[in-house]
LOGUMAR-18403 format. One line per 3 residues: their letters; for each residue x, y, z of N, C-alpha, C, CB. Coordinates in steps of 0.1 Angstrom, whole numbers. Glycine has a CB too. Example, Ala and Ser with C-alpha at 12.3 -4.5 7.8 and 13.67 -1.06 7.14 Angstrom:
BEGIN
as) 132/-57/78/123/-45/78/132/-33/78/113/-45/90  128/-22/71/137/-11/71/129/0/79/141/-6/57 .
***
This chain:
BEGIN
mad) 221/-52/117/209/-49/109/197/-55/117/210/-54/95  187/-48/118/175/-53/125/167/-63/116/165/-41/128  161/-72/123/153/-82/116/139/-75/113/151/-94/125 .
nvs) 137/-69/102/125/-62/99/113/-70/99/127/-55/85  114/-82/95/102/-91/94/97/-93/108/105/-104/87  106/-98/117/102/-101/130/97/-89/138/113/-108/137 .
egk) 102/-78/135/98/-65/142/85/-59/135/109/-55/142  80/-65/125/68/-60/119/70/-47/110/57/-58/129  83/-46/106/86/-33/99/89/-35/85/97/-26/106 .
msl) 86/-46/79/89/-48/65/81/-40/55/88/-62/62  68/-43/55/59/-36/46/53/-24/52/48/-46/41  54/-13/45/48/0/50/34/2/45/58/12/46 .
crw) 32/-3/32/18/-3/26/19/-12/15/14/11/22  8/-17/11/6/-28/1/-5/-23/-9/3/-42/7  -6/-30/-20/-16/-28/-30/-30/-29/-23/-15/-37/-42 .
ssm) -31/-38/-13/-43/-41/-6/-46/-31/5/-42/-55/0  -37/-22/8/-40/-12/18/-52/-3/13/-27/-3/20  -60/2/23/-71/11/19/-81/3/10/-66/24/12 .
dfa) -84/-10/14/-92/-18/6/-89/-18/-9/-106/-13/8  -77/-20/-12/-71/-20/-26/-72/-8/-34/-78/-31/-34  -72/4/-26/-72/16/-33/-57/22/-33/-82/26/-26 .
cdl) -48/15/-27/-34/21/-27/-27/18/-39/-27/14/-15  -20/29/-44/-12/28/-56/3/25/-54/-14/41/-63  7/23/-41/20/21/-38/22/8/-30/26/32/-30 .
ycy) 33/1/-32/37/-10/-24/51/-6/-19/38/-24/-31  52/-3/-5/64/2/0/69/-7/11/62/15/6  82/-9/12/88/-18/22/103/-15/25/86/-33/19 .
ydc) 107/-18/36/121/-18/40/128/-29/32/124/-19/56  137/-26/24/144/-36/15/155/-42/23/150/-29/3  156/-55/21/167/-63/28/180/-59/22/164/-78/26 .
ngg) 181/-53/10/194/-48/5/196/-34/9/194/-50/-10  188/-28/17/190/-14/22/180/-5/15/203/-9/19  177/6/24/168/16/19/153/12/20/171/19/5 .
itt) 145/20/14/131/17/13/127/17/-1/122/28/20  121/6/-6/117/4/-20/102/7/-21/119/-10/-24  99/14/-32/86/18/-36/82/13/-50/84/33/-35 .
hva) 72/5/-51/67/0/-64/54/9/-67/64/-16/-65  54/15/-78/42/23/-82/33/15/-91/46/37/-88  20/14/-87/11/7/-96/10/12/-110/-2/7/-90 .
snr) 6/4/-120/4/9/-133/-11/9/-136/11/1/-143  -20/4/-127/-34/4/-129/-42/4/-116/-38/-9/-137  -54/7/-117/-63/8/-105/-75/-1/-108/-68/22/-102 .
ikg) -81/-6/-98/-93/-14/-98/-105/-4/-101/-95/-22/-86  -114/-8/-111/-126/0/-114/-137/-5/-105/-130/-1/-129  -145/5/-100/-156/2/-92/-153/3/-77/-161/-12/-95 .
dvp) -163/1/-70/-162/2/-55/-159/-11/-49/-175/8/-49  -146/-13/-44/-143/-25/-37/-151/-26/-24/-128/-27/-36  -157/-37/-21/-164/-38/-7/-153/-36/4/-171/-52/-6 .
kli) -157/-29/14/-148/-25/25/-147/-36/35/-153/-13/31  -136/-38/41/-134/-47/52/-137/-39/65/-120/-53/53  -141/-46/75/-144/-39/88/-132/-43/97/-157/-44/94 .
rwk) -130/-36/107/-119/-38/117/-122/-52/124/-118/-26/127  -112/-60/124/-114/-73/131/-115/-72/146/-101/-82/127  -125/-78/152/-127/-79/166/-132/-93/169/-136/-69/172 .
ken) -129/-99/180/-134/-112/182/-149/-113/182/-129/-117/195  -155/-101/187/-170/-101/188/-177/-100/174/-175/-89/197  -169/-95/164/-176/-94/150/-170/-103/140/-175/-79/146 .
kda) -163/-113/144/-156/-122/135/-165/-127/123/-151/-133/143  -178/-130/125/-186/-134/115/-189/-123/104/-200/-139/121  -190/-111/109/-192/-100/100/-180/-97/93/-197/-87/107 .
wfa) -168/-99/99/-155/-96/92/-153/-107/81/-144/-97/102  -156/-119/84/-154/-130/73/-164/-127/62/-157/-144/80  -176/-123/65/-186/-120/54/-181/-108/45/-200/-117/60 .
ahe) -175/-98/52/-170/-87/44/-158/-91/36/-166/-75/53  -149/-99/42/-137/-105/34/-142/-113/23/-129/-113/43  -152/-121/24/-157/-129/13/-163/-120/2/-167/-139/18 .
aqs) -170/-110/6/-175/-101/-4/-164/-94/-12/-184/-91/3  -154/-90/-5/-142/-83/-11/-136/-93/-21/-132/-78/-1  -133/-105/-16/-126/-115/-24/-134/-118/-37/-124/-127/-16 .
efl) -147/-119/-36/-155/-123/-47/-155/-111/-58/-169/-126/-43  -156/-99/-52/-155/-87/-61/-142/-87/-69/-157/-73/-53  -131/-89/-62/-118/-88/-68/-115/-99/-79/-107/-90/-57 .
kta) -122/-110/-78/-120/-121/-88/-124/-116/-102/-129/-133/-85  -133/-107/-103/-138/-103/-116/-136/-88/-118/-153/-107/-118  -129/-82/-110/-128/-67/-110/-120/-63/-123/-121/-61/-97 .
khe) -124/-53/-130/-117/-47/-141/-107/-37/-136/-128/-40/-150  -96/-35/-144/-86/-26/-140/-85/-15/-151/-73/-33/-139  -80/-3/-148/-77/6/-158/-64/13/-155/-89/16/-159 .
pig) -57/18/-166/-44/24/-164/-46/37/-155/-37/28/-177  -36/40/-147/-37/51/-139/-35/64/-147/-26/51/-127  -26/64/-157/-24/75/-166/-15/86/-160/-36/79/-170 .
lpe) -7/83/-151/2/94/-144/17/90/-147/-1/95/-128  25/100/-147/39/98/-148/44/88/-137/48/111/-148  53/81/-138/60/71/-129/52/59/-127/62/78/-117 .
ege) 40/57/-133/33/44/-131/41/32/-136/20/45/-139  41/22/-128/48/10/-131/63/11/-127/47/7/-145  68/22/-122/82/24/-118/85/18/-104/85/38/-118 .
tfn) 97/15/-101/102/11/-89/114/20/-85/106/-4/-89  113/25/-72/123/34/-66/129/28/-54/117/48/-64  141/30/-51/147/27/-38/154/39/-32/158/16/-39 .
dsd) 149/44/-21/154/56/-14/163/51/-2/143/65/-9  174/57/-1/184/53/9/181/56/23/197/59/5  172/66/25/169/69/39/155/74/40/179/81/45 .
las) 150/76/52/136/80/55/133/94/48/134/81/70  143/103/50/140/117/44/138/116/29/151/127/47  146/108/22/145/107/8/132/100/4/157/99/2 .
fke) 128/90/12/115/83/10/103/93/11/114/72/20  103/101/22/92/110/23/92/121/13/93/117/37  103/125/7/104/134/-4/98/127/-16/119/138/-7 .
rlr) 100/115/-18/95/107/-30/79/107/-28/100/92/-30  75/104/-15/60/104/-13/54/117/-16/57/100/2  60/128/-12/54/141/-15/53/143/-31/63/152/-9 .
ylk) 63/139/-38/63/140/-52/52/132/-58/77/135/-58  51/119/-54/40/110/-59/27/115/-55/42/97/-54  25/120/-43/12/126/-40/8/138/-48/12/131/-25 .
elg) 18/147/-52/15/158/-61/11/153/-75/28/167/-62  17/142/-79/13/137/-92/-1/131/-92/22/126/-97  -7/127/-80/-20/122/-79/-21/108/-75/-27/123/-92 .
yif) -10/102/-70/-11/88/-66/-18/87/-52/3/82/-66  -24/76/-49/-32/74/-37/-25/64/-28/-46/69/-40  -23/68/-15/-17/59/-6/-21/64/9/-1/59/-9 .
pes) -18/56/19/-21/61/32/-13/73/37/-19/50/42  -20/83/42/-13/95/47/-4/91/59/-24/105/52  -6/80/65/1/76/77/16/73/73/-5/63/83 .
lfd) 19/71/60/33/69/56/41/82/59/33/66/40  35/93/60/43/105/63/46/106/78/35/118/59  39/97/86/41/98/100/52/88/105/28/94/107 .
ite) 58/81/96/69/72/100/80/80/104/73/63/88  86/76/116/96/84/122/109/77/125/92/90/134  109/65/122/122/58/124/125/48/113/123/51/137 .
ep) 138/46/110/142/35/101/144/22/109/155/40/93  145/11/101/147/-2/108/161/-2/114/145/-13/98 .
***
């Protein structure tokens, strides 16, 4: 079995993905398969966006990170109101995982489109 953590393949997306707009937390599970946790709520309001880290813009990145952190400290949340909210799934293989993603996308959940581009399992 591959060491998913050292290969950087553990987390596929997190709640913090897309500046905290992601409704899914997906990862390669150490017990096998790919686990997906579906959020039960979303942050209300516009979360300040992070900028891409570069050595040349580190001060701007830290300022953006601080603004985001401060916003999140008092951010209000609201229920998503879709079927499957708060649920957890484990798919045994990549094909099943992608089918689950299509289903959740059709329901209205938000997550990075790049999840559909994953082509290999750990």
